[in-house]
C-alpha positions as CSV (number, residue, x, y, z in Angstrom):
1,X,76.7,-50.7,171.1
2,X,75.5,-47.0,172.1
3,X,72.7,-45.5,169.8
4,X,75.0,-42.5,168.7
5,X,77.8,-43.8,167.0
6,X,80.5,-41.6,165.5
7,X,82.8,-43.1,162.2
8,X,85.7,-43.0,165.0
9,X,83.6,-45.5,166.9
10,X,82.9,-47.7,163.8
11,X,86.7,-47.9,163.2
12,X,87.6,-49.1,166.7
13,X,84.6,-51.5,166.3
14,X,86.4,-52.8,163.2
15,X,90.0,-53.1,164.7
16,X,88.4,-54.9,167.5
17,X,86.8,-57.5,165.5
18,X,90.1,-58.2,163.5
19,X,92.0,-59.0,167.0
20,X,92.4,-62.9,167.1
21,X,91.0,-65.6,169.1
22,X,92.5,-65.8,172.7
23,X,92.1,-65.1,176.4
24,X,91.7,-61.3,176.8
25,X,93.4,-58.2,175.8
26,X,96.0,-55.9,177.7
27,X,96.2,-52.2,176.8
28,X,100.0,-51.0,176.9
29,X,101.5,-47.6,176.9
30,X,105.3,-47.5,176.7
31,X,107.3,-44.2,177.4
32,X,110.7,-44.1,175.7
33,X,112.1,-41.4,177.2
34,X,111.7,-43.3,180.9
35,X,111.7,-46.6,179.8
36,X,108.5,-47.2,182.1
37,X,105.8,-49.5,180.7
38,X,102.1,-49.5,182.1
39,X,99.4,-52.4,181.7
40,X,95.6,-52.3,181.9
41,X,93.5,-55.5,181.8
42,X,92.6,-57.6,180.8
43,X,89.7,-56.6,178.7
44,X,87.8,-58.1,175.8
45,X,89.0,-56.8,172.1
46,X,86.4,-54.0,172.2
47,X,87.1,-52.3,175.3
48,X,90.8,-52.9,174.8
49,X,90.4,-50.9,171.8
50,X,88.3,-47.9,173.2
51,X,90.9,-47.8,176.2
52,X,93.6,-47.5,174.0
53,X,91.8,-45.2,171.8
54,X,91.2,-42.8,175.2
55,X,94.9,-43.6,176.7
56,X,96.2,-42.1,173.4
57,X,94.4,-38.7,173.4
58,X,95.2,-38.3,176.9
59,X,98.6,-38.7,176.4
60,X,98.3,-36.6,173.3
61,X,96.6,-34.1,175.6
62,X,99.1,-34.1,177.8
63,X,102.1,-33.1,175.5
64,X,103.2,-37.1,175.3
65,X,103.3,-37.9,171.8
66,X,106.2,-40.5,172.0
67,X,104.3,-42.8,174.3
68,X,103.5,-46.0,172.3
69,X,100.3,-47.3,172.8
70,X,98.9,-50.8,171.8
71,X,96.6,-53.5,172.2
72,X,98.5,-56.9,173.0
73,X,96.7,-60.6,173.2
74,X,96.5,-62.6,176.9
75,X,97.0,-66.0,177.1
76,X,97.1,-67.7,180.4
77,X,98.9,-69.9,180.7
78,X,97.9,-73.5,181.0
């Protein structure tokens, strides 16, 4: 983890640790106005959590507060 951490970083780490085992994680952004869904990944849990947080902030700065951002588990088919 980087030397300089904030309480926000600690919260992200705690959220990532709560995620269960899987093949990876995908960050989804869903725009309810257009119905568009955008997927980013796959990532490990911590990276997905950080990516989701950055996307949320980017959407908020762009005035797109209604876009939903979430992290979902990825399971490769056998």
